[in-house]
C-alpha positions as CSV (number, residue, x, y, z in Angstrom):
1,X,0.0,0.0,0.0
2,X,1.3,3.4,-0.9
3,X,2.0,6.1,1.6
4,X,-0.7,8.5,2.6
5,X,-0.4,11.9,0.7
6,X,-1.6,15.5,1.3
7,X,-3.7,16.1,-1.8
8,X,-5.2,19.4,-3.0
9,X,-8.0,19.2,-5.4
10,X,-8.6,22.3,-7.6
11,X,-11.8,22.7,-9.7
12,X,-14.4,25.4,-10.2
13,X,-17.1,22.8,-10.7
14,X,-18.5,21.8,-7.3
15,X,-19.7,18.5,-8.3
16,X,-16.4,17.5,-9.8
17,X,-14.5,18.7,-6.7
18,X,-16.7,16.5,-4.6
19,X,-16.3,13.5,-6.8
20,X,-12.4,13.8,-6.9
21,X,-12.3,14.5,-3.1
22,X,-14.3,11.4,-2.3
23,X,-12.0,9.3,-4.5
24,X,-8.9,10.6,-3.0
25,X,-10.2,10.1,0.6
26,X,-11.4,6.6,-0.3
27,X,-7.8,5.8,-1.3
28,X,-6.6,6.7,2.2
29,X,-5.2,10.2,1.5
30,X,-5.9,13.5,3.2
31,X,-7.6,16.1,1.0
32,X,-8.3,19.7,0.8
33,X,-10.3,21.5,-2.0
34,X,-9.9,24.9,-3.8
35,X,-12.4,26.5,-6.1
36,X,-9.9,28.0,-8.4
37,X,-6.2,28.7,-8.9
38,X,-6.2,31.8,-6.7
39,X,-7.8,29.8,-3.9
40,X,-5.3,27.0,-4.4
41,X,-2.3,29.3,-4.0
42,X,-3.7,30.7,-0.8
43,X,-4.1,27.1,0.6
44,X,-0.7,26.1,-0.5
45,X,0.7,29.2,1.3
46,X,-1.0,27.9,4.4
47,X,0.5,24.5,4.1
48,X,2.2,22.6,1.2
49,X,0.5,19.6,-0.6
50,X,2.3,16.5,-1.8
51,X,-0.1,16.3,-4.8
52,X,-2.2,18.9,-6.7
53,X,-5.0,17.5,-8.9
54,X,-6.1,20.6,-10.9
55,X,-8.7,21.1,-13.6
56,X,-7.2,22.6,-16.8
57,X,-10.0,24.9,-17.8
58,X,-10.9,27.3,-15.0
59,X,-11.7,31.1,-14.8
60,X,-9.1,33.6,-13.5
61,X,-6.2,31.1,-13.6
62,X,-6.2,27.9,-15.5
63,X,-4.5,24.7,-14.5
64,X,-1.2,25.2,-16.5
65,X,-0.9,28.8,-15.1
66,X,-1.4,27.4,-11.6
67,X,1.2,24.7,-12.2
68,X,3.8,27.3,-13.4
69,X,3.1,29.4,-10.3
70,X,3.6,26.4,-8.0
71,X,6.9,25.5,-9.7
72,X,8.1,29.1,-9.6
73,X,7.3,29.4,-5.9
74,X,9.1,26.2,-5.2
75,X,12.3,27.4,-6.8
76,X,12.2,30.6,-4.8
77,X,11.4,29.1,-1.5
78,X,13.3,25.9,-2.0
79,X,10.2,24.1,-1.2
80,X,9.5,20.3,-1.2
81,X,8.4,18.8,-4.5
82,X,4.7,18.8,-5.3
83,X,3.4,16.3,-7.8
84,X,1.0,17.9,-10.2
85,X,-1.8,16.1,-12.1
86,X,-3.9,18.0,-14.6
87,X,-7.6,17.1,-15.2
88,X,-9.0,17.8,-18.7
89,X,-11.5,16.9,-21.3
90,X,-8.9,17.6,-24.1
91,X,-7.5,14.4,-25.5
92,X,-5.1,15.7,-28.2
93,X,-1.2,15.5,-27.9
94,X,-0.8,19.3,-28.2
95,X,-2.6,19.7,-24.9
96,X,-0.6,16.9,-23.3
97,X,2.7,18.5,-24.3
98,X,1.5,22.0,-23.2
99,X,0.6,20.6,-19.7
100,X,4.0,18.8,-19.4
101,X,5.8,22.0,-20.6
102,X,4.0,23.9,-17.8
103,X,5.6,21.5,-15.3
104,X,2.8,19.0,-14.8
105,X,3.9,15.4,-13.9
106,X,0.8,13.6,-15.1
107,X,-2.4,14.1,-17.2
108,X,-5.8,12.7,-16.2
109,X,-8.6,12.7,-18.9
110,X,-12.3,13.3,-18.1
111,X,-14.6,11.6,-17.4
112,X,-12.6,10.2,-14.5
113,X,-11.8,6.5,-14.3
114,X,-11.5,5.4,-10.7
115,X,-8.7,2.9,-11.3
116,X,-6.7,5.3,-13.5
117,X,-6.7,8.0,-10.7
118,X,-5.8,5.4,-8.2
119,X,-2.8,4.3,-10.3
120,X,-1.7,7.9,-10.7
121,X,-1.8,8.5,-7.0
122,X,0.3,5.4,-6.5
123,X,2.9,6.8,-9.0
124,X,2.7,10.2,-7.2
125,X,3.4,8.6,-3.9
126,X,6.5,7.0,-5.3
127,X,7.8,10.2,-6.8
128,X,7.1,12.2,-3.8
129,X,8.7,9.6,-1.5
130,X,11.8,9.6,-3.7
131,X,12.0,13.4,-3.6
132,X,11.7,13.4,0.2
133,X,14.5,10.8,0.6
134,X,16.7,12.9,-1.7
135,X,15.9,16.0,0.4
136,X,16.7,14.3,3.5
137,X,20.0,13.0,2.1
138,X,20.9,16.4,0.9
139,X,20.1,17.9,4.3
140,X,22.4,15.4,6.0
141,X,25.1,16.1,3.4
142,X,24.8,19.8,4.0
143,X,24.9,19.2,7.8
144,X,27.9,17.1,7.4
145,X,29.6,19.6,5.2
146,X,28.9,22.4,7.8
147,X,30.3,20.3,10.7
148,X,33.4,19.4,8.6
149,X,33.9,23.1,7.7
150,X,33.6,24.1,11.4
151,X,35.8,21.3,12.6
152,X,38.6,22.2,10.1
153,X,38.6,25.7,11.6
154,X,38.4,24.7,15.3
155,X,41.3,23.7,17.6
156,X,40.5,20.2,18.7
157,X,42.0,20.6,22.2
158,X,40.5,23.8,23.4
159,X,37.5,24.2,21.0
160,X,38.5,27.8,20.0
161,X,39.3,28.9,16.5
162,X,42.5,27.6,15.0
163,X,45.2,29.2,12.9
164,X,43.3,28.7,9.6
165,X,40.2,30.4,11.1
166,X,42.4,33.3,12.4
167,X,44.0,33.8,9.1
168,X,40.6,33.9,7.3
169,X,39.2,36.4,9.9
170,X,42.2,38.7,9.6
171,X,42.2,38.6,5.8
172,X,38.5,39.5,5.8
173,X,39.1,42.3,8.2
174,X,42.1,43.7,6.3
175,X,40.3,43.5,3.0
176,X,37.3,45.5,4.4
177,X,39.7,48.1,5.9
178,X,41.5,48.4,2.6
179,X,38.3,48.8,0.6
180,X,36.4,51.1,3.0
181,X,39.0,52.6,5.1
182,X,39.3,52.4,8.9
183,X,35.7,53.0,9.9
184,X,36.3,51.7,13.5
185,X,39.2,50.7,15.6
186,X,40.2,47.1,16.0
187,X,42.9,45.5,18.2
188,X,44.8,42.2,18.3
189,X,46.2,40.6,21.3
190,X,48.9,37.9,21.3
191,X,48.8,35.9,24.7
192,X,51.4,33.5,25.9
193,X,51.3,31.3,29.1
194,X,54.4,32.0,31.0
195,X,57.0,29.1,31.5
196,X,54.5,26.6,30.1
197,X,57.2,24.3,28.7
198,X,58.5,23.8,32.2
199,X,54.8,23.1,33.3
200,X,54.6,20.3,30.7
201,X,57.9,18.9,31.6
202,X,57.0,18.9,35.3
203,X,53.4,17.8,35.3
204,X,53.2,16.0,32.0
205,X,51.3,16.7,28.7
206,X,48.0,15.4,30.0
207,X,48.0,18.0,32.8
208,X,49.2,20.5,30.3
209,X,46.3,19.8,28.0
210,X,43.8,20.2,30.9
211,X,45.5,23.5,31.8
212,X,45.2,24.8,28.3
213,X,41.6,23.9,28.2
214,X,40.9,25.7,31.5
215,X,42.8,28.8,30.3
216,X,40.9,28.8,27.0
217,X,37.6,28.6,28.8
218,X,38.5,31.4,31.2
219,X,39.6,33.7,28.2
220,X,36.4,32.8,26.2
221,X,34.2,33.8,29.3
222,X,35.8,37.3,29.2
223,X,35.1,37.9,25.5
224,X,32.4,40.2,24.1
225,X,30.1,38.5,21.5
226,X,31.9,40.5,18.8
227,X,35.4,39.4,19.9
228,X,37.1,36.1,18.9
229,X,39.6,33.8,20.4
230,X,42.0,31.6,18.5
231,X,44.7,29.2,19.5
232,X,47.8,30.4,17.6
233,X,50.0,27.4,18.5
234,X,51.3,25.6,21.5
235,X,50.5,27.8,24.5
236,X,49.8,30.9,22.5
237,X,46.4,32.5,21.9
238,X,45.3,35.3,19.8
239,X,42.3,37.6,20.6
240,X,40.7,39.7,18.0
241,X,38.9,42.7,19.7
242,X,36.6,44.1,17.2
243,X,35.8,47.8,17.4
244,X,38.1,48.3,20.3
245,X,40.9,51.0,20.2
246,X,44.1,50.3,22.0
247,X,43.2,51.6,25.5
248,X,39.9,49.7,25.5
249,X,41.7,46.6,24.3
250,X,44.4,47.0,27.1
251,X,41.7,47.2,29.8
252,X,40.0,44.1,28.3
253,X,43.1,42.1,28.2
254,X,44.0,43.1,31.7
255,X,40.7,41.6,32.9
256,X,41.5,38.4,30.9
257,X,45.1,38.2,32.4
258,X,43.6,38.6,35.9
259,X,40.9,35.9,35.1
260,X,43.6,33.5,34.1
261,X,45.7,34.2,37.3
262,X,42.5,33.6,39.3
263,X,42.4,30.0,38.1
264,X,45.4,29.4,40.4
265,X,46.9,26.6,38.3
266,X,50.1,25.6,40.1
267,X,53.2,26.4,38.3
268,X,56.2,24.2,37.9
269,X,58.3,26.4,40.1
270,X,57.0,24.6,43.3
271,X,57.0,27.8,45.2
272,X,53.2,28.3,45.5
273,X,53.1,30.5,42.3
274,X,50.5,30.0,39.6
275,X,50.4,29.8,35.8
276,X,50.2,33.3,34.4
277,X,49.5,35.0,31.1
278,X,51.7,37.6,29.2
279,X,49.9,39.7,26.6
280,X,51.0,42.0,23.7
281,X,48.4,44.2,22.1
282,X,48.5,46.1,18.8
283,X,45.8,48.3,17.3
284,X,45.2,47.8,13.6
285,X,47.1,50.5,11.6
286,X,46.1,50.1,8.0
287,X,49.0,52.3,6.9
288,X,51.5,49.7,8.3
289,X,49.5,46.5,8.7
290,X,49.3,45.4,5.1
291,X,49.2,41.7,6.1
292,X,48.3,39.6,9.0
293,X,51.9,38.9,9.6
294,X,52.8,42.6,10.1
295,X,49.9,43.1,12.5
296,X,50.8,40.0,14.5
297,X,54.5,40.9,14.5
298,X,53.7,44.2,16.2
299,X,51.6,42.4,18.9
300,X,54.5,39.8,19.2
301,X,57.0,42.6,19.8
302,X,54.6,43.9,22.5
303,X,54.4,40.5,24.0
304,X,58.2,40.2,24.1
305,X,58.3,43.5,26.1
306,X,55.8,42.1,28.5
307,X,57.9,39.1,29.0
308,X,61.1,41.1,29.4
309,X,59.4,43.3,32.0
310,X,58.7,40.5,34.3
311,X,55.8,38.6,32.7
312,X,52.1,38.3,33.9
313,X,51.4,41.7,32.4
314,X,49.9,43.5,29.3
315,X,52.1,45.6,27.1
316,X,51.0,47.5,24.0
317,X,52.5,48.5,20.7
318,X,52.2,52.2,20.5
319,X,52.0,54.1,17.2
320,X,55.2,56.0,16.3
321,X,55.3,59.7,17.4
322,X,54.6,62.1,14.6
């Protein structure tokens, strides 16, 4: 037995509507009726149909025009496939070809034959079922593709963006700045866990991985929705601070540094000290930062200064004096 279908019967003749409706329901399908093409479009907008059985010759909008409208709407809305059957008293091949050209799937001559209509609905159920399976498979493939795309741009250990995602984000930002000019400030922070090689050597890499995850979570909690966190490599992270000039970025990163210190992850020194974060910050300067490497290099120089001044601090790359 074929699957139950949602069927819409369209005919301006009340007696014919009732006849077709009774047949459709008798075959175990759900049925709605419309008095003309305009009424049919209204009902389809309220809820799609698996099958439309429409009279050809109707006032205002005939069956072929209705079929074209249904097909056009499906392309715009990417809607599920609707099997379209035309009912007509015409029996010439020219009308048959015209109906197929309009997008109809099948053609039922009047007066209706009970068994012919039943066979056409069986065929419709097969076609509709095939389209539904293809749609489901396509949806799964799209979901898989989206997941794979996201996974390829996510650091597997910490769950933050990886180097590939960072390169893409900076390239997009620089391209926008190059095209439209600097409409708002943006800063980049390069963050490095102090003495983390010694931590791994002392506690082991399993503990080191757990510490990196804890640090990444703490950093992520301190980001605004418009900011982004990336693992740059090893124990280094990059923060893109959208629409934040240097002073605001410094304050934001100082809060982040303090949050990491508050984790109180024991350091390898064995003196009661904790793992800390050193941070270098650079505001985008479109006159100098023509590439991601140049921008990151300025943040790296600031990070070096933070390290040389005692670590566990934020240092910024200042623009040259004019």
